[in-house]
N, C-alpha and C positions, 0 to 999 in steps of 0.2 A: 464499612459490612466487615464483618468477622470474618474470621477464615472458614468458619464452619461455613457460614450463610455463603461465603461465596464458593463452596466443594458444592455445596448444597446447589446454586443454583448450576453449577458449571454441568454436574451429572443431569440435570434438569434438560439445562439446552441440549447437551451429548445424547441426552435419549430421543427427545423430540425430534432431534435431525439425522439420528441413523449412526453419530460418530462418536469415536473413539472421546474420551475426556483427555484432553493436552494437562501438564501438568501446571501447577500452581505458581507463582511468580513469590521469594520469598519477602512479603513486606510483614518482615515482624521486626521488634526491636534488635537493636543489634545484644549477641549473645556477648557473656563475656567468662571467656574459657582462656584462662591461661595457661601457657603453656611453654615455660621459659625454655626447658630442656630440648624443645626440638633441632630437630639437622633441618638444615635446606631442600625442601622436597627434591629428589630425581627428579632427570629434565630439564631442571634449571640452563642448563649449559654451560656452567662454569661449577670449579670445584672452591671459588673462591666468593660464592655470593654471599654478601653480605648480613648478616643477622641485626635487626636492629636492636634485638636485645641486648647485643654484645657491646652498645654505642647506645643503651641506660635509656630505650624507651622501656614501658612498664604493661602499656595493653590492658591497664584494667579500668577505660572509660572515663578515670577520673584527674587523672595525671595529663598532665598538658607534657605532649610527647613530639612537639615541634622540632625542636630543637635536637634531642636525639636520631633525628628522620633522618635532620640536616644533616650531622656529623657523621651519620652511616652514608654520606651520596659525596661527601669530598674528597678532596683529590685529584683536581685535572679533570680534565676533559674527557677521559676516557669512557666508553659504556661503564656502567652499572646495573647487577643483580642483587637488587632489594628484598630481601626476605623478609616476611610480615609472618611470624607464629601466630597462630587463630590467637585474638584476645581483642579488644577493643579499645583504637589510637585516637585520642581527642586531638587533635589537631588545629592549628591557627592560620596554616600557610603551606605550600609544599615546595622544598626545593627542583631548583630549576633539573631538568632531566637528559643525559646527553645522548647523541644519540646510538641508537643497537641499547639501550639501556631498556631490564626487564624488572616488574614490581609484580612479585609476587607475593602471594597467598595461601594458607592452609584450607583453603575453600570461601564460597562469595556467603556460605552464610555465618561463619566462625570467623572470620578475619576482617573486619571492621573497621574502615574509615572514618572518623564522625569530623566536621564542618561545622560551624556555627556562626560564620561569617556572612559577609555578603558579596563578596564577591567570586573570583571562580578560583580554584581549592588546584586543580592540577590544569597547567598551559603548557601547551606542547606546539611550540614555536619555529615553523622551519627545524623542525625533525624528521627524522628519517628512521622507521621500525620500531621506535617505543613500542614496547609492550604491557599491557596487564593483563595479570591471570589470576584467577581462585583468591578473588577478594570483592567484598562488598564497599561499597562508597555513600555515607547519609550526608547527605548536607539538610542545613537548617536553617540558615538567613532564609527571609524571606525573598532575599531577592538573588539569592547563591545561581553559580553553575560550578555544575562538578567537573567537568573536564573540556576545555577548549580546544581544539587543534585547525592551528592555523598557518596556510604555508608547508604544511607537513604533508610526508606522505610514507605509506605502508603501513602505518601504525597502527595496533590491534587490540583488542578487546577481546579476551576470551574466559567464558564463565568469568562475569562481573556481575555484580549486581550495583547501578546505580538509584538509589531512593532520596526523594522526596520528602516535601508533609504536606502535598496539597490531599485534602478533602472536599467531601459535597460540604458537610458543616462549617468548614471554612473559609469558603471561597468568599469574594478572590483572595484571600489574605497572601496566600501562595503559587498568586498567575503568573508571577517572572520568574522561577523556580525554573532553571534548566537539565535538563541532564548533560548530555553532549551539542555541542557546541559546535558544528561543519563548515569553514569561511576561508577566504583568502588561497583558491586554487589547489586545496589542499587534496588529495587521490589517493584511492588504493586504500583507505581506510576499512576496514573490517570492523563486525562485531557481530562475534560467534556464540549462540549457547549463552547470551544477555537477556536481563531482564531489566527493563527501564519502567518504571513506576511513580505514580503519586509525582510529578513534577504541572508543572503550568505548561514546559513547552518540551515534551520527551529528547526528542532530535530537532534541533533548527540546523539546517543546511540550505550554502550557498553554493555550493561545490557538486562537481559530476565525477563522477566512477567512482562509490564510495557502497558501500554493500552491509546488507544485513540479514543472516541467517539463522536460523534457527532459535529464535531468539521471540521474547513477549515484550509485549508496552502494557501499563497494568493499571487504570484510573489516573490517568493522564489528560489534563482538558482537550492539551491539541497531543496527537501521541507524536506526529512529525508532522512541522511546518518547512515547505522549503520556498524559499524567500529570496529576495534579492533583487527581482524583475530586472536581470542582468544577461537572460538567455541562460544562465550557467546550471543555476540548480537542477540537479539530478537525485535517482537515486535507484538502488536495485535491490528488494528484497525477495528470498525464497523462504516457504517451510517458516513463516511468523505468524503470529499470534497476536488481536488486538482487543483487549478486552478490559471492561467496566462493571460498573453497576448500574441502578433505572436510574440513579439521579441523576436529572440534567445538568446540574451542576459539577459535579463528578468530570464529565467527558462529554463534551461540546462536538467534537471532529475527531479522529483517528485520524486522518492523515487532511493536510492542506495544502494544496498549490498558489501561492497567493497571487503570481504572476508570471511575464517571461521564463518560462523556464526551458533546462535542456530532458531529455529523455526518463523516462518513471518505468519501468518494468516490476512487475509484481508477480509472482507466482507461487500457487499454495499459502495460499496467506488466508487467514479466518479474518472475519470483525464480526464483535458485538457488541452493546452496551454505549453507542452514543445515538444524539439525537440523530447528529449526518455521518456514515461512516467513511466517507469521501468527495472530496470539494475539490475540482481540478479546473487552476484557470481563474480569470477575471476577466469579469468584461473590458473594461478599457486597458488596462494592465499586461494583459494576453499571457498564455497559458504555455503547457509544457510544448516540444518539438515530437516529442512522440509521448502515448501515454499506451501501457497494454497490459492488460491481468487473463492471467489464463490459470488456469483449475483453484478459483477461488471459490469463497464461502462468505457472504456479505447482508449480513442481518442489521438495523438500524430502526430507532421510533419513528422516525419521521421521513428522511431519505435515505434510500443506502448509496446511492451513487450519481453526483451530479456532476457532468461535464459542461461546462462552463464557456472555455475557450481549450481550444489542443488540435495537433493538426495529426491527423492521421489515429486519432484512439482506434486499440483493438483490442476487443474482449471473447475470450473463446472458454468455453465450460463451466460459465460461472454461474452461481446459484444466489438470487434474492431472497430474503422472508425477514419474517419479522421480528424483533426482538422482544422473546418468550410473552407475553402477555397482551402486548401493544395493539391496537388493530394492527394494520398491514400498511408499514409505512409507502411511500411513492417507490418501488424499483428502480427506477432509473430516469434520470431527466438531461434533455440533449439539448442546448443553445444551436438551436438551427443556420444563423446566420454567422457564430465564431466555430460549430464544431461540424459544419456541412457536411463533412465525407468521414469515414471510418468503416470500419468490418466488424460484425458481430457473428459469434458462430458458436451455436448450441448453447444460448443464454437461459437458464432454470427459473422460471418464476414457482414461488412459496403459495400465489394467491390466485392466480389463471391457469389455462393449461399454456400459454407463452407470452413472452412479454407483445405486448399492445404494438403493433404492426407500424401503428401514429406515433407510435415516439421516437421513431427516427427519418431524419431527413432526406428527402429522396436523395441523397446525392451518396448513401449508405447500401453496404452490401450486405445483406443478413440472410444468413442461414443459418436453417432451425425447424424442428419437425415436418421434414419433406417440403419445406415451400422453400424460395429464394427469389429476393428482391432486389432491386436497383445494380442486378451485376450487368457487367461490361462485357462481350464476349469481342476476343479477334484472333479471328481464325474461322475454319469451319465447325459448325456446332451438326452435332451426330445425333438423331434422335432413333432408337432401335428398341423397336416393339418387345418384352419378354412376354406379354400378359396374349392371350388367343382374346382377338375380339377387342381386344381397347384401342380408343386413339394415341397415336402417337406424341400427339402437341394438339393441347387447346388454350385457347384465349376465353379468358374467366373475367364475366364483371366482376364488379366490387362485393357484390351479395353469392358470389363461386356461379352465376349460370353461366352453362356452356353456351357462347357466341359464338364460335366456328371452332374446327379442328381439324389435325390432319389425322384421315382413317389410315390402316393398316397396310393399306391396296396403298397408298399415298396421295392417295384422290385429297381434295380440297373440300371442306363442308362447311356452308355456313346455315347454322339454321334460322338466320334473321332475314326476314321479306325487305326488309328495309337497309340490310347492308351492302349485302353482294359483294362483288369487287370493281375497284375504286381503280382507273386508270387517266393517266395521262397521254393528252395528246401534245403533237411536236409544237404546237403554239403556245402550249401550258395552260391549256383549257382540262379540269377535272370533270369525269363523267365516270358517275354510276352503272354498274353492268345489273340488270336485275330479271328476273323473272316471270311474267305473269301466270295468273291461275292456266290460261288455256298452251303456257310451254312455253311462250316468246318471250325470245331476249331481247330485254328492252334498255333503251341508255337514256339517263336524269342529266341534266347539264346542272354540274356543279359551279360552275365560275373558274377565278384563276387561283383563288384562295387556297390553299391546302387544308382540305378538310380534318376534324378531330372526334 
């Protein structure tokens, strides 16, 4: 889909949802903007930043700049500030980066690294605080991975565009392309103001305590895959956007957690353009120890959110809606056997007045539109009347019919003659107290089994 079509679609969505349109990912071919005279950008943290042009890099997208970049990184085990001026740098591999090194360009749309092999371009293994800033990475090999972060800590991506070649018309050729792989207990990885687009798998994580913020995932077959089934995979996302076109071969799922995992927290996240926006857990392999969504917007074609296996999911201020002109999807699906308990607060349905209460298993606490279900109170419960001549409390049937009430005076009232008061005697027998047409109080034996 062209940028112009994507922009038109995005504006239509924004108008229909009453939301401001967010910026589009940079999904353009790398630009050849040679700038051999550039000085290292300010803020690199070192006056000794190494300009790859000084080591023979050309940056025209045709020359092989692998050796030049290797020379720029050579020289012992000290950290390097590697500067790539605007241009397109074709490489067949990337040198090892030492702890605390920085790779910085002139901007994610003007400094582009192109990798056409099928391996992993940048490997960070047992590294600390390596940073990539203001550059783009485009991998073209059908099985390529842009960056792998293994057993490393506090590495960061700031204003980085990671791009693959996956499109609906070439699926499944590039379905094995991966943007970022987080594994072997890597922690503290931060992706800030990044774009990850056109991969088979945008992020693959089997680690906890990694973070994505102010970023965008576009047209990935699966945006984020939490995998490993070792109770470890987890991620925190804030102010993130997941988008795609309307072709099911472009995006299947935005977020998929396929087994036992750790904590997943989503805050201010927007989803659109997938068959299934989020699929959490696996019936046989387990799911997250905790899953939370707060202030999110979820649109999909078939299913917005599927909670298959999860401990204590928490949903608050989540709006469910359809994706453009498609029929309304299933908004929320909860497996009662593997997600028996959870909390839902102020969920908003785009199809009906509220999410069908039957969606939630009996153990869920659900609050919304003036109703509370499944709540458990420990301690005194106080009902204080604020409207004259209105009941303090009511017991209602499934159809909303009032069965009994506590009046403003504190008196208890039953509107059903066959209900009355049920008491248990010292011998364990139950009796119903009722009143006859003549006003006589009568008793009816109910046996020793507790009535329902």
